[in-house]
Backbone as CSV, one residue per row, in Angstrom:
resi,resn,N_x,N_y,N_z,CA_x,CA_y,CA_z,C_x,C_y,C_z
1,UNK,76.359,131.945,147.414,77.133,132.222,146.175,78.123,131.018,145.972
2,UNK,78.866,130.716,147.094,79.820,129.569,146.956,79.126,128.296,146.717
3,UNK,77.973,128.115,147.355,77.174,126.923,147.188,76.679,126.714,145.751
4,UNK,76.292,127.812,145.150,75.832,127.814,143.710,76.960,127.415,142.780
5,UNK,78.186,127.858,143.086,79.354,127.510,142.295,79.664,126.053,142.373
6,UNK,79.590,125.494,143.614,79.899,124.113,143.849,78.889,123.302,143.204
7,UNK,77.590,123.639,143.274,76.528,122.873,142.593,76.741,122.815,141.120
8,UNK,77.113,123.988,140.540,77.306,124.076,139.092,78.514,123.210,138.674
9,UNK,79.579,123.234,139.514,80.787,122.474,139.175,80.412,120.965,139.222
10,UNK,79.662,120.562,140.250,79.241,119.200,140.433,78.342,118.666,139.162
11,UNK,77.496,119.583,138.790,76.611,119.242,137.637,77.448,119.079,136.347
12,UNK,78.317,120.054,136.134,79.168,120.037,134.898,80.065,118.774,134.916
13,UNK,80.615,118.482,136.161,81.440,117.283,136.317,80.639,116.049,136.085
14,UNK,79.417,116.028,136.567,78.603,114.864,136.393,78.253,114.617,135.004
15,UNK,77.863,115.669,134.250,77.587,115.603,132.866,78.789,115.128,132.053
16,UNK,79.939,115.652,132.293,81.135,115.280,131.622,81.446,113.828,131.867
17,UNK,81.287,113.307,133.133,81.496,111.944,133.455,80.554,111.068,132.786
18,UNK,79.327,111.497,132.669,78.276,110.638,132.006,78.625,110.557,130.439
19,UNK,79.008,111.685,129.924,79.284,111.699,128.474,80.534,110.847,128.213
20,UNK,81.473,110.928,129.086,82.693,110.164,128.907,82.410,108.655,128.983
21,UNK,81.597,108.234,129.966,81.265,106.813,130.101,80.449,106.336,128.905
22,UNK,79.478,107.207,128.446,78.641,106.945,127.310,79.551,106.692,126.042
23,UNK,80.453,107.632,125.806,81.330,107.473,124.579,82.234,106.295,124.693
24,UNK,82.734,105.957,125.882,83.549,104.823,126.085,82.812,103.548,125.756
25,UNK,81.605,103.423,126.266,80.820,102.208,126.029,80.448,102.133,124.530
26,UNK,80.005,103.295,123.956,79.665,103.305,122.526,80.837,102.954,121.664
27,UNK,82.001,103.454,122.012,83.205,103.137,121.260,83.462,101.700,121.195
28,UNK,83.355,101.001,122.359,83.530,99.593,122.350,82.545,98.815,121.612
29,UNK,81.242,99.234,121.794,80.120,98.514,121.243,80.092,98.691,119.708
30,UNK,80.435,99.789,119.206,80.403,100.057,117.721,81.672,100.120,117.048
31,UNK,82.807,99.672,117.749,84.098,99.685,117.205,84.200,98.790,115.992
32,UNK,84.880,99.227,114.917,85.126,98.484,113.701,86.438,97.715,113.801
33,UNK,86.401,96.445,113.819,87.562,95.681,113.879,88.443,95.772,112.610
34,UNK,89.697,96.071,112.781,90.575,96.171,111.626,91.551,95.002,111.667
35,UNK,91.675,94.314,110.535,92.525,93.203,110.379,93.958,93.683,110.500
36,UNK,94.760,93.051,111.442,96.102,93.456,111.565,96.925,93.257,110.286
37,UNK,96.535,92.156,109.553,97.279,91.897,108.322,97.029,93.052,107.278
38,UNK,95.803,93.590,107.312,95.464,94.678,106.392,96.297,95.896,106.663
39,UNK,96.500,96.172,107.958,97.360,97.366,108.384,98.756,97.109,107.853
40,UNK,99.287,95.929,108.141,100.707,95.693,107.685,100.869,95.658,106.178
41,UNK,99.859,95.146,105.503,99.978,95.091,104.020,99.909,96.619,103.475
42,UNK,99.062,97.417,104.120,98.915,98.837,103.698,100.259,99.511,103.894
43,UNK,100.979,99.231,104.968,102.229,99.843,105.228,103.281,99.497,104.151
44,UNK,103.185,98.366,103.529,104.122,97.974,102.500,103.778,98.439,101.100
45,UNK,102.561,98.858,100.890,102.169,99.316,99.585,102.703,100.816,99.414
46,UNK,103.017,101.202,98.154,103.705,102.445,97.918,102.962,103.679,98.221
47,UNK,101.610,103.604,98.129,100.818,104.801,98.489,100.567,105.722,97.381
48,UNK,100.786,105.270,96.123,100.490,106.146,94.974,99.024,106.313,94.669
49,UNK,98.259,105.376,95.094,96.772,105.356,94.911,96.421,105.589,93.468
50,UNK,97.148,104.944,92.550,97.015,105.108,91.150,95.776,104.336,90.596
51,UNK,95.267,103.363,91.316,94.168,102.554,90.835,94.527,101.501,89.822
52,UNK,95.804,101.319,89.505,96.252,100.379,88.529,95.960,98.909,88.908
53,UNK,95.727,98.689,90.173,95.396,97.346,90.620,93.925,96.980,90.421
54,UNK,93.159,98.017,90.130,91.652,97.829,89.944,90.922,98.034,91.188
55,UNK,91.539,98.497,92.292,90.885,98.825,93.498,90.980,100.286,93.852
56,UNK,90.104,100.834,94.606,90.095,102.299,94.941,91.247,102.666,95.798
57,UNK,92.457,102.705,95.278,93.647,103.182,96.025,94.291,102.044,96.849
58,UNK,95.351,102.391,97.486,96.109,101.340,98.278,95.335,100.861,99.457
59,UNK,94.457,101.654,100.097,93.651,101.133,101.205,92.683,100.034,100.679
60,UNK,92.110,100.251,99.536,91.240,99.222,98.964,91.901,98.019,98.617
61,UNK,93.093,98.095,98.056,93.861,96.900,97.702,94.297,96.137,98.986
62,UNK,94.717,96.862,99.997,95.256,96.237,101.227,94.063,95.441,101.845
63,UNK,92.856,96.021,101.814,91.739,95.298,102.383,91.412,94.043,101.573
64,UNK,91.455,94.183,100.250,91.173,93.043,99.344,92.214,91.899,99.610
65,UNK,93.483,92.284,99.688,94.517,91.288,99.856,94.357,90.562,101.208
66,UNK,94.038,91.352,102.273,93.818,90.816,103.591,92.598,89.823,103.630
67,UNK,91.636,90.104,102.802,90.464,89.183,102.719,90.611,88.061,101.806
68,UNK,91.764,88.014,101.077,91.941,86.976,100.079,91.275,87.179,98.764
69,UNK,90.853,88.414,98.516,90.112,88.738,97.324,91.068,89.279,96.181
70,UNK,92.249,89.531,96.499,93.247,89.980,95.518,94.570,89.240,95.776
71,UNK,95.333,89.062,94.675,96.676,88.371,94.875,97.671,89.162,95.513
72,UNK,98.626,88.603,96.142,99.661,89.394,96.843,100.552,90.224,95.956
73,UNK,100.557,89.907,94.593,101.339,90.693,93.702,100.492,91.586,92.856
74,UNK,99.379,92.032,93.391,98.421,92.907,92.612,98.885,94.313,92.313
75,UNK,99.880,94.756,93.153,100.289,96.129,92.979,101.336,96.252,91.827
76,UNK,100.888,96.940,90.749,101.791,97.076,89.610,102.963,98.096,89.841
77,UNK,102.753,99.011,90.828,103.754,99.969,91.116,104.883,99.382,91.972
78,UNK,104.520,98.687,92.966,105.451,97.951,93.862,106.313,96.916,93.294
79,UNK,105.744,96.223,92.253,106.503,95.198,91.609,106.823,94.009,92.490
80,UNK,107.917,93.377,92.113,108.278,92.043,92.771,108.727,92.302,94.242
81,UNK,109.388,93.415,94.511,109.871,93.720,95.850,108.706,93.856,96.811
82,UNK,107.663,94.666,96.476,106.507,94.746,97.360,105.741,93.493,97.506
83,UNK,105.607,92.769,96.384,104.907,91.543,96.345,105.527,90.491,97.345
84,UNK,106.795,90.442,97.408,107.588,89.562,98.323,107.190,89.865,99.775
85,UNK,107.163,91.175,100.079,106.912,91.640,101.452,105.417,91.311,101.878
86,UNK,104.537,91.592,100.901,103.155,91.333,101.148,102.863,89.809,101.350
87,UNK,103.544,89.060,100.455,103.382,87.564,100.542,103.858,87.082,101.866
88,UNK,104.952,87.641,102.412,105.440,87.189,103.726,104.483,87.461,104.766
89,UNK,103.782,88.617,104.699,102.726,88.999,105.716,101.571,88.032,105.676
90,UNK,101.162,87.667,104.390,100.019,86.775,104.239,100.350,85.314,104.293
91,UNK,101.682,85.000,104.461,102.045,83.606,104.570,101.829,82.868,103.279
92,UNK,102.122,83.562,102.160,101.919,82.934,100.774,103.208,83.100,99.928
93,UNK,103.216,82.466,98.842,104.228,82.596,97.873,103.909,83.724,96.983
94,UNK,104.868,84.591,96.673,104.578,85.804,95.814,104.329,85.317,94.411
95,UNK,104.950,84.279,93.948,104.760,83.863,92.564,105.558,84.774,91.629
96,UNK,105.652,84.408,90.392,106.368,85.199,89.413,105.441,86.168,88.738
97,UNK,105.734,87.408,88.884,104.892,88.554,88.201,105.625,89.008,86.952
98,UNK,104.874,89.099,85.933,105.391,89.605,84.661,105.361,91.126,84.689
99,UNK,106.526,91.748,84.481,106.578,93.188,84.495,105.928,93.683,83.188
100,UNK,105.125,94.661,83.318,104.386,95.189,82.124,104.778,96.635,81.958
101,UNK,104.559,97.152,80.760,104.809,98.568,80.434,103.734,99.062,79.393
102,UNK,103.529,100.303,79.441,102.579,100.823,78.458,103.281,100.965,77.054
103,UNK,102.416,100.758,75.981,102.940,100.899,74.659,101.889,101.658,73.794
104,UNK,102.383,102.725,73.089,101.485,103.532,72.299,101.483,102.975,70.855
105,UNK,100.281,102.609,70.394,100.168,101.935,69.124,100.016,102.991,67.977
106,UNK,100.965,103.922,67.905,100.990,104.887,66.906,102.430,105.407,66.697
107,UNK,102.857,105.432,65.491,104.177,106.002,65.051,103.974,107.222,64.183
108,UNK,102.789,107.684,64.032,102.522,108.757,63.038,102.845,110.066,63.630
109,UNK,104.132,110.449,63.657,104.548,111.745,64.252,104.248,112.840,63.212
110,UNK,104.840,114.024,63.540,104.694,115.166,62.663,105.135,115.029,61.212
111,UNK,106.235,114.257,61.077,106.771,114.033,59.801,106.107,112.925,58.968
112,UNK,105.530,111.977,59.670,104.989,110.782,58.958,103.472,110.842,58.807
113,UNK,102.742,111.519,59.608,101.294,111.509,59.459,100.719,112.810,58.845
114,UNK,99.807,112.724,57.921,99.221,113.832,57.217,98.171,114.491,58.141
115,UNK,97.941,115.787,57.939,96.918,116.528,58.627,95.756,116.860,57.720
116,UNK,94.571,116.775,58.213,93.409,117.101,57.388,93.069,118.592,57.531
117,UNK,93.360,119.133,58.640,93.087,120.588,58.930,93.877,121.002,60.160
118,UNK,93.861,122.341,60.457,94.567,122.861,61.546,93.595,122.984,62.772
119,UNK,93.990,122.319,63.852,93.164,122.391,65.026,93.658,123.496,65.992
120,UNK,92.836,124.467,66.384,93.239,125.580,67.225,92.455,125.630,68.495
121,UNK,91.840,124.514,68.882,91.016,124.527,70.120,91.797,124.181,71.335
122,UNK,91.082,123.715,72.396,91.729,123.313,73.639,92.718,122.233,73.383
123,UNK,93.871,122.374,73.965,94.963,121.334,73.810,94.719,120.166,74.730
124,UNK,93.696,119.352,74.351,93.316,118.232,75.221,92.833,117.149,74.217
125,UNK,93.376,115.942,74.439,92.975,114.887,73.434,91.529,114.588,73.405
126,UNK,90.886,114.593,74.541,89.406,114.229,74.579,88.616,115.343,73.846
127,UNK,89.004,116.534,74.025,88.356,117.602,73.313,88.575,117.529,71.806
128,UNK,89.850,117.304,71.445,90.245,117.226,70.034,89.535,116.066,69.374
129,UNK,89.317,114.975,70.057,88.736,113.810,69.471,87.253,113.990,69.123
130,UNK,86.717,115.070,69.732,85.285,115.342,69.383,85.099,116.160,68.143
131,UNK,86.194,116.554,67.585,86.131,117.390,66.372,85.877,116.547,65.111
132,UNK,85.779,117.184,63.969,85.570,116.444,62.705,86.655,115.387,62.426
133,UNK,86.246,114.231,62.004,87.110,113.112,61.747,87.921,112.610,62.960
134,UNK,87.390,112.967,64.183,88.022,112.531,65.386,89.382,113.271,65.660
135,UNK,89.572,114.363,65.057,90.788,115.146,65.212,91.384,115.614,63.896
136,UNK,92.445,116.336,64.019,92.961,116.967,62.793,93.833,116.041,61.910
137,UNK,94.279,114.913,62.465,95.060,113.942,61.680,94.138,113.356,60.556
138,UNK,94.858,113.022,59.475,94.127,112.333,58.357,93.753,110.935,58.828
139,UNK,94.527,110.287,59.683,94.296,109.037,60.230,93.381,109.227,61.517
140,UNK,92.154,108.817,61.465,91.264,109.026,62.581,91.523,108.112,63.810
141,UNK,92.549,107.271,63.679,92.887,106.334,64.721,94.111,106.779,65.390
142,UNK,94.863,107.740,64.860,96.208,108.124,65.381,96.227,108.984,66.667
143,UNK,97.388,109.008,67.234,97.655,109.856,68.437,97.489,111.318,68.124
144,UNK,96.690,111.990,68.976,96.437,113.397,68.694,97.568,114.249,69.261
145,UNK,98.332,113.728,70.212,99.456,114.442,70.720,99.271,115.645,71.557
146,UNK,98.155,115.711,72.255,97.953,116.866,73.140,98.184,116.510,74.662
147,UNK,98.647,115.361,74.895,99.092,115.020,76.229,98.187,114.684,77.338
148,UNK,97.005,114.270,77.012,96.105,113.883,78.118,96.662,112.706,78.914
149,UNK,97.407,111.802,78.205,98.089,110.713,78.907,99.200,111.205,79.830
150,UNK,99.855,112.247,79.253,100.975,112.833,80.098,100.523,113.350,81.439
151,UNK,99.386,114.021,81.345,98.771,114.679,82.524,98.296,113.632,83.543
152,UNK,97.913,112.400,82.973,97.390,111.389,83.852,98.492,110.612,84.556
153,UNK,99.649,110.579,83.953,100.761,109.734,84.562,101.406,110.389,85.710
154,UNK,101.428,109.547,86.828,101.974,110.079,88.073,103.496,109.807,88.215
155,UNK,104.056,109.233,87.130,105.504,108.731,87.255,106.352,109.409,86.195
156,UNK,105.849,110.384,85.478,106.665,111.119,84.456,107.183,110.107,83.470
157,UNK,106.318,109.115,83.133,106.821,108.033,82.211,106.331,108.140,80.837
158,UNK,105.646,109.179,80.553,105.158,109.332,79.079,105.222,110.829,78.728
159,UNK,105.694,111.104,77.504,105.899,112.431,77.026,105.471,112.591,75.568
160,UNK,105.184,113.758,75.151,104.878,114.004,73.738,106.135,114.383,73.058
161,UNK,106.542,113.546,72.041,107.761,113.752,71.219,107.378,113.856,69.762
162,UNK,107.604,114.926,69.232,107.292,115.200,67.789,105.878,114.828,67.415
163,UNK,105.001,115.212,68.340,103.564,115.107,68.070,102.839,113.829,68.464
164,UNK,103.601,112.837,69.053,103.010,111.570,69.525,103.447,111.297,70.906
165,UNK,102.646,110.472,71.615,103.049,110.032,72.913,104.100,108.902,72.891
166,UNK,105.121,109.038,73.683,106.190,108.023,73.820,106.422,107.642,75.250
167,UNK,106.467,106.379,75.461,106.497,105.841,76.827,107.987,105.518,77.243
168,UNK,108.406,105.940,78.434,109.748,105.621,78.968,109.509,104.280,79.756
169,UNK,109.938,103.210,79.184,109.770,101.881,79.755,110.382,101.780,81.178
170,UNK,111.453,102.423,81.400,112.117,102.300,82.686,111.331,103.006,83.865
171,UNK,110.610,104.060,83.474,109.861,104.755,84.423,108.417,104.276,84.596
172,UNK,107.935,103.635,83.634,106.517,103.153,83.521,106.299,102.103,84.550
173,UNK,105.228,102.269,85.410,104.813,101.286,86.445,103.600,100.444,85.991
174,UNK,103.132,100.648,84.735,101.991,99.860,84.249,100.750,100.071,85.181
175,UNK,100.537,101.279,85.594,99.371,101.552,86.464,98.113,101.608,85.629
176,UNK,98.206,101.874,84.331,97.048,101.825,83.421,96.350,103.144,83.328
177,UNK,96.773,104.178,83.984,96.044,105.510,83.857,96.067,106.059,82.502
178,UNK,97.191,105.969,81.809,97.282,106.495,80.441,96.336,105.630,79.522
179,UNK,96.285,104.341,79.780,95.375,103.479,78.985,93.908,103.952,79.051
180,UNK,93.509,104.268,80.278,92.147,104.708,80.441,91.882,106.115,79.922
181,UNK,92.916,106.993,79.927,92.769,108.368,79.558,92.695,108.548,78.045
182,UNK,93.414,107.736,77.339,93.451,107.948,75.827,92.074,107.708,75.137
183,UNK,91.537,108.820,74.464,90.269,108.654,73.829,90.301,107.832,72.561
184,UNK,91.450,107.589,72.039,91.665,106.785,70.852,91.874,105.320,71.204
185,UNK,92.020,104.953,72.444,92.374,103.606,72.880,93.617,103.086,72.212
186,UNK,94.595,103.921,72.156,95.863,103.599,71.427,96.921,102.967,72.363
187,UNK,96.715,103.101,73.690,97.664,102.632,74.591,97.295,101.342,75.192
188,UNK,98.261,100.382,75.254,97.937,99.041,75.826,99.176,98.645,76.705
189,UNK,98.900,97.759,77.638,99.978,97.235,78.417,100.547,95.919,77.825
190,UNK,101.850,95.897,77.667,102.539,94.672,77.075,103.631,94.297,78.039
191,UNK,104.175,93.021,77.872,105.276,92.635,78.768,106.487,93.513,78.500
192,UNK,107.196,93.865,79.610,108.376,94.716,79.486,109.480,94.077,78.582
193,UNK,109.514,92.766,78.626,110.486,92.029,77.802,110.177,91.826,76.400
194,UNK,108.909,92.238,76.018,108.511,92.050,74.570,109.225,93.056,73.738
195,UNK,109.999,92.608,72.818,110.819,93.487,71.989,110.089,93.996,70.675
196,UNK,109.106,93.202,70.247,108.388,93.607,69.008,106.869,93.909,69.315
197,UNK,106.446,95.033,68.829,105.017,95.437,68.904,104.663,96.283,67.729
198,UNK,103.415,96.215,67.321,102.963,96.950,66.169,102.479,98.337,66.614
199,UNK,103.133,99.401,66.117,102.871,100.710,66.508,101.817,101.394,65.609
200,UNK,100.747,100.698,65.430,99.711,101.200,64.636,98.317,100.646,65.072
201,UNK,97.318,101.505,65.057,95.942,101.072,65.415,94.918,101.288,64.322
202,UNK,95.393,101.698,63.156,94.417,102.010,62.116,93.669,100.765,61.568
203,UNK,92.443,100.908,61.426,91.601,99.814,60.817,91.222,100.095,59.398
204,UNK,91.856,101.085,58.827,91.624,101.428,57.399,92.245,100.455,56.513
205,UNK,91.894,100.330,55.252,92.552,99.501,54.308,93.818,100.125,53.745
206,UNK,94.591,99.398,53.026,95.872,99.764,52.605,96.053,101.112,52.027
207,UNK,95.292,101.463,50.964,95.432,102.767,50.278,95.105,103.885,51.155
208,UNK,94.044,103.798,51.932,93.695,104.847,52.936,94.759,105.078,53.941
209,UNK,95.363,103.986,54.410,96.401,104.074,55.389,97.655,104.783,54.802
210,UNK,97.976,104.458,53.558,99.128,105.012,52.915,98.962,106.543,52.575
211,UNK,97.738,106.895,52.334,97.448,108.365,52.141,97.539,109.115,53.398
212,UNK,97.191,108.465,54.501,97.173,109.176,55.815,98.511,109.188,56.557
213,UNK,99.300,108.130,56.372,100.514,107.972,57.111,101.590,107.223,56.371
214,UNK,102.846,107.606,56.549,103.948,106.975,55.848,104.323,105.654,56.441
215,UNK,103.909,105.328,57.658,104.383,104.139,58.241,103.254,103.210,58.798
216,UNK,102.071,103.588,58.597,100.874,102.816,59.092,100.786,101.416,58.571
217,UNK,100.298,100.520,59.393,100.128,99.111,59.001,99.076,98.954,57.884
218,UNK,99.420,98.229,56.808,98.535,98.092,55.647,97.867,96.676,55.662
219,UNK,98.169,95.898,56.652,97.561,94.544,56.718,98.001,93.627,55.627
220,UNK,99.299,93.725,55.178,99.752,92.948,54.098,100.006,91.432,54.420
221,UNK,100.079,91.223,55.705,100.310,89.848,56.268,101.665,89.203,56.063
222,UNK,102.588,90.072,55.596,103.993,89.482,55.402,104.625,88.984,56.716
223,UNK,104.287,89.768,57.786,104.788,89.415,59.105,104.056,88.076,59.587
224,UNK,102.852,87.946,59.231,102.143,86.691,59.627,102.855,85.474,58.979
225,UNK,103.157,85.565,57.715,103.750,84.478,56.984,105.223,84.161,57.471
226,UNK,105.909,85.217,57.934,107.292,85.071,58.331,107.440,84.522,59.820
227,UNK,106.411,84.774,60.676,106.529,84.404,62.025,106.551,82.861,62.214
228,UNK,107.612,82.354,62.887,107.699,80.847,63.001,106.858,80.355,64.111
229,UNK,106.289,81.252,65.012,105.548,80.861,66.148,104.009,81.093,65.986
230,UNK,103.611,81.524,64.796,102.179,81.898,64.559,101.648,82.887,65.611
231,UNK,102.566,83.809,65.953,102.234,84.737,67.033,101.557,86.006,66.536
232,UNK,101.350,86.136,65.225,100.897,87.389,64.678,99.542,87.144,63.915
233,UNK,98.562,87.918,64.109,97.324,87.806,63.416,96.934,89.269,62.923
234,UNK,96.257,89.359,61.806,95.728,90.554,61.315,94.195,90.601,61.530
235,UNK,93.817,91.573,62.330,92.415,91.752,62.611,92.016,93.144,62.327
236,UNK,90.942,93.331,61.515,90.513,94.701,61.079,91.665,95.505,60.386
237,UNK,92.387,94.728,59.565,93.388,95.370,58.726,94.695,95.799,59.481
238,UNK,94.813,95.382,60.676,96.065,95.745,61.440,96.666,94.530,62.128
239,UNK,97.921,94.463,62.117,98.607,93.285,62.746,98.660,93.402,64.273
240,UNK,98.616,92.280,64.945,98.764,92.283,66.375,99.620,91.050,66.735
241,UNK,100.563,91.320,67.724,101.473,90.268,68.175,100.999,89.672,69.482
242,UNK,100.865,88.412,69.527,100.498,87.734,70.867,101.752,87.541,71.649
243,UNK,101.845,88.226,72.789,103.080,88.102,73.688,103.237,86.747,74.232
244,UNK,102.180,85.971,74.279,102.301,84.595,74.853,103.075,83.684,73.903
245,UNK,102.944,83.914,72.598,103.583,83.130,71.637,104.928,83.690,71.086
246,UNK,105.037,84.999,71.128,106.222,85.676,70.543,107.485,85.228,71.294
247,UNK,108.582,84.992,70.492,109.895,84.631,71.080,110.891,85.721,70.837
248,UNK,110.462,86.838,70.344,111.319,88.018,70.119,112.440,87.665,69.125
249,UNK,112.099,86.919,68.128,113.121,86.592,67.071,113.384,87.734,66.095
250,UNK,112.395,88.660,66.036,112.648,89.864,65.181,112.395,89.716,63.693
251,UNK,111.927,88.505,63.270,111.755,88.300,61.848,110.601,89.186,61.283
252,UNK,109.596,89.413,62.081,108.464,90.273,61.631,108.883,91.732,61.412
253,UNK,109.789,92.185,62.295,110.290,93.532,62.191,111.122,93.716,60.931
254,UNK,111.952,92.652,60.606,112.753,92.657,59.399,111.957,92.701,58.165
255,UNK,110.912,91.899,58.215,110.108,91.766,56.874,109.070,92.815,56.632
256,UNK,108.721,93.575,57.648,107.632,94.626,57.513,108.027,95.677,56.551
257,UNK,107.259,95.835,55.451,107.598,96.882,54.442,107.356,98.347,54.914
258,UNK,106.573,98.389,55.934,106.234,99.812,56.441,107.050,100.203,57.659
259,UNK,107.817,99.245,58.134,108.730,99.471,59.327,107.888,99.938,60.549
260,UNK,106.770,99.356,60.687,105.836,99.821,61.772,105.901,98.859,63.009
261,UNK,106.734,97.806,62.896,106.914,96.901,63.993,108.152,97.354,64.768
262,UNK,107.910,97.820,65.999,108.965,98.411,66.821,109.707,97.334,67.620
């Protein structure tokens, strides 16, 4: 009886020892080497996993930075502070990063924009955009105001105010989630310091715009003629300001008859 117990104990112990040795050898042989710099970079990243950098979360960005495939200032959420820390880890200069913010190219709120019909379906921009005329607004390019962008934002930086999305520049981290979420492609990233931007995305001609919205851009080109830097162009009947050329003089805003330049 005792002999049987001893033999069983020896067998179990032997099997356990063999498995332990096997796993130890396998662990060393198949171990995945992790770059120490990657670990340190990951520790400095904010961990929002927003994807604004273009990589699959902070882990993906840390790996890319460690391999030299992404710049040290690639994290839009961390900004200059995180860029400086990551640059120190990588032994590089952080460089000057331009702070960006989201901007909604629509000012057609409940008082300014006409409605073609009453929408009573699911309160979701993507669903509403599939309806007749791309939504209930007379302007088929305008903000639908059902907050798909609000739900996508991890920083509480965008809200629906009087029927249109409005961005809080101070909270916005320029992660780009709202840009990707908007079915109307109304949201773009612009420099935080840019004071003038055209809050319209309509490609319709003058009369159609005026029938649909009290403030929509009619492509009159007065802003183009007034701009001393040739920073404004009109493409598809709507004005666009080049942030690289704009000096924030405000002349375009003053001359706009529709007051659509914010």
